[in-house]
C-alpha positions in Angstrom: 24.5 -70.5 34.6 24.5 -67.0 36.8 21.9 -67.8 39.4 19.6 -64.9 40.6 20.6 -62.9 43.4 16.7 -61.6 43.9 13.2 -63.7 44.5 12.1 -63.9 41.0 8.0 -64.4 40.3 9.0 -67.0 37.9 10.9 -68.6 40.4 8.4 -68.0 43.2 5.3 -69.1 41.3 7.1 -72.8 40.2 7.6 -73.1 43.8 4.3 -73.0 44.3 2.7 -74.2 41.9 5.2 -76.5 40.3 5.5 -75.4 37.0 4.9 -71.8 35.3 2.2 -69.6 35.7 2.1 -66.5 32.6 0.3 -63.6 33.7 -2.9 -62.4 30.7 -3.7 -58.9 31.1 -7.0 -58.1 31.2 -9.3 -55.0 30.8 -12.1 -54.4 32.7 -12.8 -50.8 31.1 -12.2 -49.8 34.8 -11.7 -46.0 35.8 -10.2 -43.7 38.3 -11.1 -41.0 40.4 -7.4 -39.1 39.6 -9.4 -39.2 35.8 -13.0 -39.1 36.5 -13.5 -35.8 38.3 -13.8 -37.3 41.8 -10.2 -36.2 42.4 -9.1 -34.7 39.5 -9.3 -35.2 35.6 -5.8 -35.2 34.9 -4.7 -38.5 36.5 -1.0 -38.8 37.8 1.8 -36.7 36.0 3.3 -39.8 35.1 0.0 -42.2 33.7 -0.3 -42.8 30.0 -4.1 -42.1 28.3 -4.9 -46.1 28.5 -4.0 -46.4 32.4 -0.8 -48.9 31.6 -4.1 -50.9 30.0 -4.4 -52.9 26.4 -7.6 -51.4 25.5 -9.0 -54.0 24.8 -12.4 -53.4 26.5 -13.1 -50.3 24.1 -12.9 -53.0 21.6 -16.0 -54.8 22.4 -14.1 -57.8 24.0 -15.5 -59.0 27.1 -12.9 -60.7 29.9 -13.8 -64.2 28.8 -13.0 -63.4 25.0 -9.5 -61.4 26.0 -9.0 -64.3 28.6 -9.3 -66.7 25.8 -7.3 -64.7 23.2 -4.3 -64.6 25.3 -4.0 -68.1 26.7 -4.5 -69.5 22.6 -1.7 -67.3 22.3 0.6 -68.6 25.1 -0.6 -72.0 24.6 0.9 -72.6 21.3 4.5 -71.6 23.4 3.7 -73.2 26.9 1.5 -76.1 26.3 1.9 -76.7 30.2 1.3 -73.5 31.8 -1.4 -72.2 34.5 -2.3 -68.8 34.4 -2.7 -65.4 36.4 -5.3 -63.3 35.2 -3.8 -59.5 35.5 -7.2 -56.7 35.8 -4.1 -53.9 34.6 -6.1 -51.2 33.2 -6.6 -48.2 35.4 -8.4 -48.9 39.1 -10.6 -52.2 39.2 -11.4 -51.8 42.8 -12.8 -48.0 42.0 -16.9 -47.6 41.8 -19.7 -49.8 43.6 -18.6 -52.9 45.3 -21.6 -54.9 43.0 -19.3 -53.7 40.2 -16.4 -55.5 41.3 -18.5 -58.6 42.3 -19.7 -58.8 38.4 -15.8 -58.5 37.6 -14.7 -61.0 39.9 -17.5 -63.6 39.1 -17.1 -63.1 35.4 -13.3 -64.6 35.9 -14.2 -67.4 38.1 -14.8 -70.6 35.8 -12.0 -69.5 33.4 -9.8 -72.5 32.3 -6.5 -73.2 33.7 -7.0 -69.7 36.2 -4.9 -70.3 39.5 -4.9 -66.6 40.5 -5.5 -63.0 40.0 -3.6 -60.1 40.4 -6.1 -56.7 40.8 -4.1 -53.5 39.5 -5.8 -50.5 41.9 -5.3 -47.5 44.2 -5.3 -47.9 47.9 -7.8 -45.0 48.5 -10.3 -47.3 46.1 -10.5 -49.9 48.7 -12.8 -50.6 51.8 -13.8 -53.5 54.0 -16.5 -54.7 52.0 -14.4 -55.0 48.7 -11.5 -56.6 50.6 -14.0 -59.3 52.0 -15.2 -59.9 48.6 -11.7 -60.3 46.9 -10.9 -62.9 49.8 -14.1 -64.8 49.2 -12.9 -65.9 45.6 -12.1 -69.2 45.2 -8.4 -69.0 43.5 -5.3 -70.5 45.3 -3.7 -67.1 44.7 -5.1 -63.1 44.9 -2.7 -60.3 44.5 -3.4 -56.6 44.8 -1.6 -54.5 42.6 -1.4 -51.3 44.6 0.3 -47.7 43.6 2.5 -46.5 45.6 5.2 -45.1 44.0 6.8 -43.0 46.3 6.8 -42.7 50.3 7.5 -38.8 50.4 4.9 -36.8 50.6 6.2 -34.1 48.9 6.6 -36.0 46.0 3.1 -37.5 46.3 1.7 -33.9 45.8 4.2 -33.3 43.0 3.1 -35.9 40.5 -0.6 -35.5 41.8 -1.0 -39.0 43.7 -4.1 -37.9 45.3 -3.5 -39.6 48.0 -0.8 -40.4 51.2 1.3 -43.1 52.3 -0.5 -43.4 55.2 -3.5 -44.4 52.9 -1.3 -47.0 51.0 -0.1 -48.5 54.5 -3.5 -48.6 55.9 -5.3 -50.5 53.0 -1.9 -53.1 53.1 -2.3 -53.6 56.7 -6.1 -54.5 56.0 -5.9 -56.3 53.0 -2.8 -58.7 54.9 -5.6 -58.8 57.4 -7.9 -60.8 54.3 -5.0 -63.0 53.5 -4.4 -60.9 50.0 -0.9 -60.5 48.9 -0.1 -57.2 48.3 2.5 -55.9 45.3 3.9 -52.3 45.8 4.5 -50.6 43.0 7.7 -48.2 43.1 9.3 -45.8 40.7 13.1 -44.8 40.6 14.2 -41.3 39.4 10.6 -39.6 40.6 11.3 -35.9 39.9 12.8 -34.1 43.1 14.2 -37.3 44.6 17.5 -38.6 45.0 18.8 -42.0 45.2 18.7 -41.3 49.5 14.6 -41.1 49.0 14.3 -44.2 46.9 16.0 -45.5 49.6 13.7 -44.8 52.4 11.0 -45.7 49.7 12.3 -49.4 50.2 12.5 -48.8 53.6 8.7 -48.2 54.1 7.5 -50.7 52.1 9.7 -53.0 54.3 8.1 -52.0 57.2 4.3 -53.5 55.9 3.1 -56.6 55.0 4.3 -56.7 51.3 4.4 -59.8 49.5 5.8 -58.4 46.5 7.3 -55.3 44.6 7.4 -53.7 41.1 10.2 -51.6 40.6 10.0 -49.3 37.4 12.4 -46.9 35.7 10.7 -43.5 35.1 9.9 -43.0 31.5 7.9 -39.8 30.2 4.4 -41.5 28.2 3.5 -39.2 25.3 0.6 -36.5 26.4 1.1 -37.3 29.6 1.3 -34.1 32.1 4.9 -35.4 33.2 5.7 -35.0 29.0 5.2 -31.0 29.7 7.4 -30.6 32.7 9.9 -32.4 31.2 9.6 -30.5 27.6 9.5 -27.6 30.0 13.3 -28.5 31.7 11.4 -28.7 35.1 13.2 -32.0 35.8 16.1 -34.4 34.5 15.8 -38.1 34.1 18.3 -40.7 35.5 20.5 -41.9 33.1 20.6 -45.4 32.2 23.4 -46.6 34.6 22.0 -44.7 37.2 18.6 -46.4 36.8 20.2 -49.7 37.1 22.4 -48.1 40.2 19.2 -47.3 41.9 17.7 -50.8 41.2 20.4 -53.1 42.3 20.9 -51.0 45.5 17.5 -50.6 46.3 16.9 -54.5 45.9 20.1 -54.5 48.5 18.0 -52.8 50.8 14.6 -55.2 50.1 13.8 -57.7 52.4 14.4 -61.2 50.9 10.9 -62.4 51.6 9.3 -60.0 48.8 8.7 -61.0 45.5 10.1 -59.2 42.7 7.4 -58.6 40.2 9.1 -56.9 37.9 12.7 -54.7 37.7 12.1 -52.5 34.8 9.0 -50.4 32.9 7.0 -52.1 29.7 6.3 -49.0 27.7 4.7 -49.6 24.4 6.0 -48.3 21.5 3.9 -45.3 20.3 3.7 -44.3 24.1 7.4 -43.9 24.7 8.9 -40.1 24.4 11.7 -40.4 26.6 14.4 -41.9 27.7 14.8 -44.1 24.2 16.7 -46.7 26.2 13.9 -47.8 28.2 12.7 -49.5 24.6 14.8 -52.3 25.1 13.1 -54.0 28.7 15.3 -57.2 28.4 18.8 -54.7 27.6 18.0 -53.2 30.7 16.9 -56.1 33.0 19.8 -58.3 31.6 22.2 -55.2 32.4 20.6 -55.0 36.2 21.2 -58.9 36.9 25.1 -57.9 35.1 25.4 -55.3 37.7 24.1 -57.5 41.1 26.7 -60.5 39.7 29.5 -58.0 39.2 29.3 -56.4 42.5 28.3 -59.6 44.4 25.0 -58.0 45.7 21.6 -59.8 46.0 18.4 -59.0 47.8 18.7 -58.1 51.5 22.4 -58.4 51.2 22.6 -54.6 53.0 20.4 -55.9 55.7 22.3 -58.7 56.6 20.8 -61.5 55.1 23.0 -64.1 53.3 21.9 -65.3 49.5 18.9 -67.1 49.3 18.8 -70.5 47.5 15.5 -70.1 47.3 16.4 -67.5 44.8 17.1 -69.7 41.6 15.1 -72.0 40.2 
């Protein structure tokens, strides 16, 4: 069996907890300053209308109900698993600290919960919120922070609404509170080259980042980027290019950074292009195959040896 050539989240969880940990996506009916008019009403140009979430809050399901439904589903095939709640939809630390406290308290006593991941933006954090999050009792708490790119021209082009310095500041502050940051970056953003993507990886390396999600760019139905793409203002990476960028990014990434994802996960009704993004398992398989074929591993370009900790 081929061994992993990167520090996968599943391997990390088994090392820390001694068993499988499954993430459960939760929708807290959060908003975003890039959608409610504080910064913009259009969102980031790549973002879908659901904020990458399930939409279950709109169906009237509380966080406790959502968690119970997902837990019961996973229990049937993974009877010994533990779970990490993932507040996924939109920016979950946006708004007053009292709102965030109410959300966290609702999760505090859920059964078999060993951790929490909070999806948000760096400009939706402050010291009071970090202090509150750090006070929660879970063994691990992650902040999933969108960076997307370290380049200001790109952040302006995708209408991100904050700069790279904002990400760096709040990543550093979160680490001081003992919180783990998972940085989100995207391959193939409009106008970016492979060299640009490598510079984003180098930017992440210089910060107290504990994890990363590398997403391949895809076009969402109804996003601002859809119209830009249809107007031929930029072209998407080919599948082989995306795989090569990801592999070269991994080679430049510190080997202690946990890989939460290596590809995007578009739902069937939101994907406009490219069509190969539908088969996320095949894309991940081919990323891992290229790592094997080229004898490449996480951190190799930085001079690190292939780590035995990459494989369970």
